[in-house]
C-alpha positions in Angstrom: 0.0 0.0 0.0 1.3 3.4 -0.9 1.4 6.4 1.4 -1.6 8.0 -0.3 -3.8 5.0 0.4 -3.8 3.5 -3.0 -2.8 -0.2 -3.6 -0.1 -1.3 -6.0 -1.0 -3.9 -8.6 -0.4 -7.4 -7.4 1.3 -9.9 -9.6 0.0 -13.4 -9.0 2.6 -16.0 -9.8 2.3 -19.7 -10.1 4.2 -20.3 -6.9 1.7 -18.2 -4.9 -1.2 -20.4 -6.1 0.7 -23.6 -5.2 1.5 -22.3 -1.7 -2.1 -21.3 -1.2 -3.5 -24.7 -2.3 -1.0 -26.6 -0.1 -1.9 -24.5 2.9 -5.6 -25.2 2.3 -5.0 -28.9 1.9 -3.0 -28.9 5.2 -6.0 -27.4 6.9 -8.3 -30.2 5.7 -5.8 -32.8 7.0 -5.5 -31.1 10.3 -9.3 -30.8 10.7 -9.7 -34.5 9.8 -7.2 -35.5 12.5 -8.9 -33.4 15.1 -12.3 -35.0 14.3 -10.9 -38.5 14.2 -9.1 -38.0 17.5 -12.2 -36.6 19.2 -14.4 -39.5 17.9 -11.8 -42.1 19.1 -11.6 -40.5 22.5 -15.4 -40.7 22.9 -15.3 -44.4 21.9 -12.4 -45.1 24.2 -14.2 -43.4 27.1 -17.1 -45.8 26.8 -15.1 -48.9 26.0 -12.5 -48.5 28.8 -14.7 -46.7 31.3 -12.4 -43.7 31.5 -13.4 -40.7 33.6 -13.7 -37.2 32.1 -10.4 -35.9 33.6 -8.4 -38.7 32.1 -10.0 -38.2 28.7 -9.2 -34.4 28.9 -5.6 -35.2 29.9 -5.2 -37.6 26.9 -6.7 -34.9 24.6 -4.4 -32.2 26.0 -1.3 -34.3 25.7 -2.1 -36.1 22.5 0.1 -35.8 19.4 -2.4 -33.4 17.7 -2.3 -30.9 20.6 1.5 -31.1 21.0 1.9 -30.8 17.2 -0.2 -27.6 17.2 1.9 -26.2 20.0 5.1 -26.9 18.2 3.7 -25.5 15.0 2.6 -22.4 16.8 6.1 -21.9 18.2 7.9 -22.6 14.9 5.4 -20.9 12.6 4.6 -18.0 14.8 
């Protein structure tokens, strides 16, 4: 953006599209793993008679939660 408030023309390159599509696909994979993990925890809770605190602890310390934390630290 210029000082007078106008916007420069943006050149869209092939690499920008590729990066955008890859980021979108990564979001779908992440969402799928969250849903699958939540469904599995609900089934495990019934099957193994786990209490709510233990299920919460498993969810908090699971690989998806730790991966999100590491990704937030690295990716900012």
